[in-house]
Structures are given as structure tokens and as C-alpha cells.
C-alpha positions as MATLAB code, in Angstrom:
seq = 'XXXXXXXXXXXXXXXXXXXXXXXXXXXXXXXXXXXXXXXXXXXXXXXXXXXXXXXXXXXXXXXXXXXXXXXXXXXXXXXXXXXXXXXXXXXXXXXXXXXXXXXXXXXXXXXXXXXXXXXXXXXXXXXXXXXXXXXXXXXXXXXXXXXXXXXXXXXXXXXXXXXXXXXXXXXXXXXXXXXXXXXXXXXXXXXXXXXXXXXXXXXXXXXXXXXXXXXXXXXXXXXXXXXXXXXXXXXXXXXXXXXXXXXXXXXXXXXXXXXXXXXXXXXXXXXXXXXXXXXXXXXXXXXXXXXXXXXXXXXXXXXXXXXXXXXXXXXXXXXXXXX';
ca = [
       0.000    0.000    0.000;
       1.382    3.373   -1.019;
       2.161    5.809    1.765;
      -0.232    8.744    1.890;
       1.257   12.009    0.673;
      -0.933   13.881    3.143;
       0.818   12.091    5.987;
       3.666   14.543    5.488;
       1.562   17.672    6.083;
       3.225   20.272    8.331;
       1.758   23.411    9.874;
       2.929   26.800   10.960;
       5.720   29.070    9.784;
       9.043   27.422    8.985;
      12.385   29.156    9.108;
      14.845   28.477    6.313;
      17.678   30.229    4.513;
      16.668   33.320    2.527;
      16.841   33.937   -1.218;
      17.473   37.659   -1.576;
      18.050   40.011   -4.488;
      18.970   43.589   -3.631;
      19.355   46.050   -6.486;
      19.490   49.805   -6.840;
      21.277   52.922   -7.979;
      25.053   53.326   -8.031;
      26.967   53.839   -4.764;
      23.938   53.445   -2.507;
      25.730   50.765   -0.456;
      24.293   47.457   -1.687;
      27.528   45.491   -1.283;
      28.287   46.922    2.156;
      24.742   46.068    3.230;
      25.053   42.450    2.030;
      28.370   42.138    3.872;
      26.445   42.317    7.161;
      24.611   39.063    6.425;
      25.567   36.056    8.590;
      29.121   34.826    7.790;
      29.180   36.010    4.165;
      31.468   34.917    1.359;
      31.440   37.024   -1.797;
      31.537   35.346   -5.183;
      33.025   38.493   -6.669;
      32.163   38.549  -10.351;
      32.351   42.320  -10.690;
      35.482   43.023   -8.631;
      33.632   45.450   -6.393;
      34.437   44.184   -2.890;
      37.944   45.612   -2.486;
      36.700   48.157    0.089;
      35.413   45.424    2.404;
      37.234   43.330    4.986;
      35.333   40.228    3.889;
      35.874   36.702    2.560;
      35.784   36.607   -1.218;
      36.533   34.493   -4.264;
      37.283   36.357   -7.488;
      35.197   34.877  -10.291;
      36.222   35.315  -13.931;
      34.149   32.652  -15.711;
      30.793   30.936  -15.491;
      32.503   27.606  -14.836;
      34.317   29.170  -11.866;
      31.029   30.518  -10.522;
      29.271   27.170  -10.837;
      32.267   25.477   -9.248;
      32.229   27.861   -6.282;
      28.506   27.316   -5.721;
      28.979   23.544   -5.895;
      31.848   23.614   -3.387;
      29.794   25.703   -0.963;
      26.878   23.277   -1.325;
      29.199   20.354   -0.541;
      29.897   21.734    2.929;
      33.126   21.640    4.921;
      33.060   25.362    5.750;
      31.323   27.724    8.153;
      29.972   30.314    5.704;
      26.337   31.241    6.255;
      25.656   33.452    3.227;
      26.793   33.320   -0.404;
      26.759   36.758   -2.055;
      26.894   36.837   -5.857;
      28.053   40.302   -6.879;
      26.592   41.074   -9.296;
      23.699   39.493  -11.203;
      24.195   41.594  -14.339;
      27.896   40.754  -14.511;
      26.956   37.109  -14.015;
      24.750   37.392  -17.085;
      27.774   38.687  -19.006;
      29.730   35.596  -17.947;
      26.863   33.423  -19.159;
      26.971   35.106  -22.570;
      30.751   34.640  -22.796;
      30.352   30.978  -21.796;
      27.695   30.369  -24.432;
      29.683   32.080  -27.192;
      32.785   30.089  -26.251;
      30.910   26.790  -26.380;
      29.266   27.437  -29.729;
      32.092   29.425  -31.381;
      29.798   32.356  -32.084;
      30.970   35.967  -32.117;
      27.761   37.610  -30.940;
      24.614   36.663  -29.073;
      22.667   37.863  -32.114;
      24.328   35.247  -34.342;
      21.870   32.611  -33.097;
      18.912   34.229  -34.806;
      16.128   36.361  -33.398;
      16.009   35.868  -29.614;
      17.415   32.318  -29.708;
      20.710   33.218  -28.060;
      18.985   34.963  -25.177;
      16.806   31.906  -24.628;
      19.943   29.798  -24.160;
      21.384   32.386  -21.755;
      18.170   32.236  -19.723;
      18.351   28.421  -19.596;
      21.847   28.642  -18.110;
      20.749   31.318  -15.671;
      17.889   29.077  -14.542;
      20.368   26.238  -13.932;
      22.489   28.577  -11.797;
      19.444   29.416   -9.674;
      18.752   25.697   -9.269;
      22.330   25.263   -8.041;
      21.786   28.107   -5.580;
      18.769   26.253   -4.203;
      21.159   23.536   -3.062;
      22.764   26.173   -0.840;
      19.338   27.091    0.526;
      18.717   23.426    1.326;
      21.933   23.411    3.373;
      20.809   26.476    5.320;
      23.056   28.937    3.450;
      21.456   32.260    2.496;
      21.951   33.453   -1.082;
      22.197   37.138   -1.964;
      22.249   38.436   -5.513;
      23.395   42.040   -5.824;
      22.298   43.825   -8.985;
      22.330   47.221  -10.606;
      19.219   49.057  -11.734;
      18.325   50.906  -14.894;
      15.419   53.115  -15.857;
      13.037   51.702  -18.432;
      10.106   53.291  -20.222;
       6.946   51.191  -19.852;
       3.555   51.483  -21.539;
       1.003   49.365  -19.620;
      -2.085   48.543  -21.691;
      -4.384   49.705  -18.882;
      -2.744   53.146  -18.539;
      -3.297   56.272  -20.613;
       0.375   57.300  -20.674;
       3.808   55.716  -20.491;
       6.101   56.282  -17.527;
       9.634   55.496  -16.333;
      10.430   52.915  -13.689;
      13.492   51.278  -12.119;
      14.083   47.662  -13.080;
      16.801   45.029  -12.718;
      19.637   45.614  -15.165;
      19.181   42.208  -16.772;
      17.846   40.946  -20.077;
      14.102   40.500  -20.411;
      14.701   36.739  -20.400;
      16.763   36.518  -17.161;
      15.138   39.295  -15.129;
      11.813   37.510  -14.495;
      13.658   34.311  -13.505;
      15.578   36.080  -10.729;
      12.526   38.031   -9.545;
      10.415   34.876   -9.311;
      13.195   32.901   -7.572;
      13.865   35.484   -4.866;
      11.938   35.426   -1.598;
      12.931   39.049   -1.078;
      13.430   41.567   -3.890;
      14.594   44.872   -2.411;
      15.177   48.160   -4.222;
      17.727   50.536   -2.655;
      17.793   54.235   -3.438;
      18.637   57.650   -2.047;
      15.411   59.243   -0.871;
      14.233   62.105   -3.060;
      12.337   65.004   -1.546;
       9.976   67.337   -3.370;
      10.756   71.025   -2.918;
       9.111   74.103   -4.356;
      11.231   76.185   -6.725;
      11.152   79.982   -7.019;
       8.702   79.637   -9.897;
       6.323   77.682   -7.687;
       6.878   74.379   -9.466;
       7.736   71.234   -7.525;
      11.023   69.528   -8.270;
      12.894   66.548   -6.866;
      15.931   67.088   -4.667;
      18.246   64.165   -4.009;
      19.118   63.527   -0.391;
      21.677   61.469    1.530;
      19.148   59.197    3.263;
      19.338   55.630    1.924;
      16.063   53.742    1.714;
      15.143   50.105    1.110;
      11.821   49.541   -0.673;
      10.224   46.110   -0.321;
       6.840   46.364   -2.042;
       6.008   46.676   -5.731;
       5.061   50.097   -7.064;
       4.781   51.801  -10.437;
       8.244   53.292   -9.876;
      10.187   50.066   -9.166;
      10.050   46.279   -8.812;
      10.093   44.952   -5.243;
       8.505   42.223   -3.139;
       8.695   40.652    0.292;
       7.407   37.298    1.517;
       8.175   38.091    5.135;
       5.887   41.039    5.844;
       8.575   43.744    5.918;
       7.409   47.376    5.938;
       7.044   48.929    2.488;
       9.905   51.317    3.241;
      12.744   51.141    5.749;
      16.213   52.573    6.200;
      19.025   50.748    4.428;
      20.328   49.368    7.710;
      20.857   45.711    8.595;
      18.922   46.100   11.852;
      15.690   46.290    9.866;
      16.066   42.844    8.270;
      18.333   40.944   10.703;
      15.389   39.032   12.177;
      14.806   37.290    8.831;
      18.135   35.533    9.212;
      17.692   34.389   12.788;
      20.585   36.480   14.051;
      21.410   39.801   15.573;
      23.057   42.452   13.382;
      26.576   41.430   12.385;
      29.383   43.966   12.747;
      31.593   44.089    9.678;
      34.987   45.740    9.536;
      34.791   47.682    6.299;
      35.907   50.882    4.747;
      33.209   53.411    4.074;
      31.228   52.924    0.888;
      31.362   55.870   -1.540;
      27.923   56.964   -0.341;
      28.924   56.782    3.348;
      32.158   58.690    2.755;
      30.389   61.422    0.775;
      27.920   61.850    3.605;
      30.699   62.101    6.211;
      32.569   64.738    4.181;
      29.352   66.674    3.651;
      28.623   66.587    7.381;
      32.178   67.584    8.330;
      32.269   70.650    6.053;
      28.643   71.681    6.444;
      27.830   75.003    4.769;
      31.358   76.411    5.133;
      32.137   76.056    1.422;
      30.206   76.097   -1.823;
      30.414   73.075   -4.106;
      32.049   75.159   -6.866;
      34.737   76.356   -4.436;
      35.599   72.801   -3.393;
      35.697   71.424   -6.921;
      37.737   74.345   -8.282;
      40.273   73.821   -5.501;
      40.473   70.050   -6.098;
      40.961   70.562   -9.844;
      43.813   72.996   -9.147;
      45.428   70.502   -6.776;
      45.083   67.619   -9.239;
      42.708   65.621   -7.052;
      39.972   65.526   -9.693;
      39.770   66.316  -13.396;
      37.801   69.251  -14.744;
      34.156   68.266  -14.977;
      34.342   65.719  -12.153;
      32.489   66.170   -8.875;
      34.317   66.546   -5.570;
      33.013   63.164   -4.359;
      34.998   61.473   -7.164;
      38.304   62.355   -5.503;
      40.537   59.627   -4.064;
      38.770   58.150   -0.979;
      42.028   58.433    0.977;
      42.058   62.191    0.320;
      38.408   62.510    1.329;
      39.192   60.702    4.584;
      41.791   63.391    5.312;
      39.084   66.037    4.884;
      36.899   64.221    7.418;
      39.821   63.996    9.861;
      40.662   67.728    9.601;
      37.735   69.663    8.085;
      38.782   73.056    9.513;
      42.219   72.758    7.936;
      40.648   71.883    4.577;
      38.207   74.810    4.742;
      41.060   77.225    5.518;
      43.139   75.850    2.624;
      40.265   76.283    0.163;
      39.513   79.819    1.337;
      43.176   80.789    1.186;
      43.375   79.419   -2.366;
      40.419   81.514   -3.568;
      41.632   84.629   -1.764;
      44.917   84.353   -3.663;
      43.060   83.882   -6.948;
      41.015   87.028   -6.256;
      44.171   89.016   -5.499;
      45.744   87.812   -8.765;
      42.625   88.777  -10.686;
      42.658   92.263   -9.128;
];
């Protein structure tokens, strides 16, 4: 007599490892955020973890990525989270792998859409491999970039822009469906009234994590997170059955910019700072002050008064020369 399938019914919430995709705008701190997950190891496809004091494996091929995932699934280590950084660079590796196997020069050489279908099949197999990590209790984070796409829903009168995963239309839905948590990270924009009375957006320094779908971005949560919360690990730590994890890391570009901004305050205008940095060779003409060497920016944070005096002295001398 066959055993009843219903004999295996379970009830209540069950805790297991989390499948997470966090994506967003540049320099918002996605990688630094993921580094606070329990015992992370970065499968560094993009080469963007140099600023972190974290375990990493540099990945330069799809075979290497699959091999790393397989080794983690086999056990024999104490890592609790695998972070694939990033999903869009992983897709590039998939394309290179496919072209190498089939001796094609371009993804378009397969005929209309056929190459992308094969890329998506490989991406799906990677996600299946990641599920083996989930089965072993290892969380999986995909970090991804965002891009703005124009959409024209059939039930809307007008088209509008929205943030989406920076992946092909074949791979993007696979990752979104696979993830338990799809989080969009962004700097919070505030509406301010201009002199003409029109409202305009003003970018701020506050970093926000959005967890629920809207017309402006893709997001979802299966764990009942608030629709919006600060991009801080404290807000999601309970999903991983652990307290927030302290990570020794250098400041992300966004964090460092905020610290410099706070240290200087309103003492100097942006044009004054950038003109001074161009003259001193710290940035090229046309660059913003926040693009200077992080080590130099750290010096500003350590001695803001000295920096302000140096900038003022520089412009006073320029004014004297002009007179």
C-alpha cells in the first residue's frame, strides 16, 4: 500500500535560509549592506568588494562561478551566506560561456532571440544550483544594478519610467520569481518648491530600502517587511535568525560622501571645493568633488577646519591675482 502524501503535512511558519536580491542605484551601499549578512562569502564577479574586509573568491568565468557554488553546497566550511556580486555581470559571464561553447561571435548570431533563450536556460540552472545552498541552510544574496526603463502598460493612458533590474528580459523575471525578497535601494528624493512655484525633486543622503512593488520600481517581500525602511541591517536581521553582524569595512562611496558633507557643512560652496580640487590635481575638470581619491576625502573628514582654511586661502589668492 502506497504511503499517503498527506501524511507529510506540516503546519505553521518554517524558518529556512533566505533567497534575496537587492538592487538599486550606483553607490547606494548594496555590497556593504550584504556584507552584514551572517558569515558572508562574496563570489566576486564584478570586482567590487575591495573596500570590504570580507571573505571573497574572485570569479572570472561561469565555470568558476558554478564550481564555487557547488563547493559551498558540498559543505566543509562555516559560511552562512553566499553573495553573488553582481547578477548583471553574471549574465555577461553566461553570454561569454555560451559564445565560447558554440564558437559564435555575438549573441545575435543565433537568430532572433534564440541566443537569449539559451542564456536564460543557463541562468535558470544557476538558480537551481543556488537552491542547493538554501537546502543546506546557506542564504543566497544576488546584488544587482538598476536601470530606468520606459513602460507602456495597456491599462494606462500614458507611459512612464520605472526602475528595473539591469538584466535581459529573459533573465530578469527568472531572478525576480526565484527570490523570496526583492529589495530596491535608493537615495530618498524630496519634493521642494522652486522659485517659480513648481515642484522639483531634490536628491538627499538618506538611503532607503523599498520592499513592495510600485509603479516606480520592482520589489517584493514574503516576510511582511514594511514597504519602506532605512538601508540598515537592523531592519532585516530578524529574517536571518541572528542579531546584526558587525563588519569591519571601509566606508562605501555613499557613506564617505555623507561624512565629508557633514564635516564641512555650509562652510564652502560646491564650486569652491571642486575648483580647488581641480587645481590641486585631485579631480579632473568636470568631475564632482566626491569622485576624488577616498584616501584624500578621509583626510578632509579627519581635519575639516584645515581643509576649509586651505580652500579659502586658495580663492583669496586667486582674487588678489585677478585684481
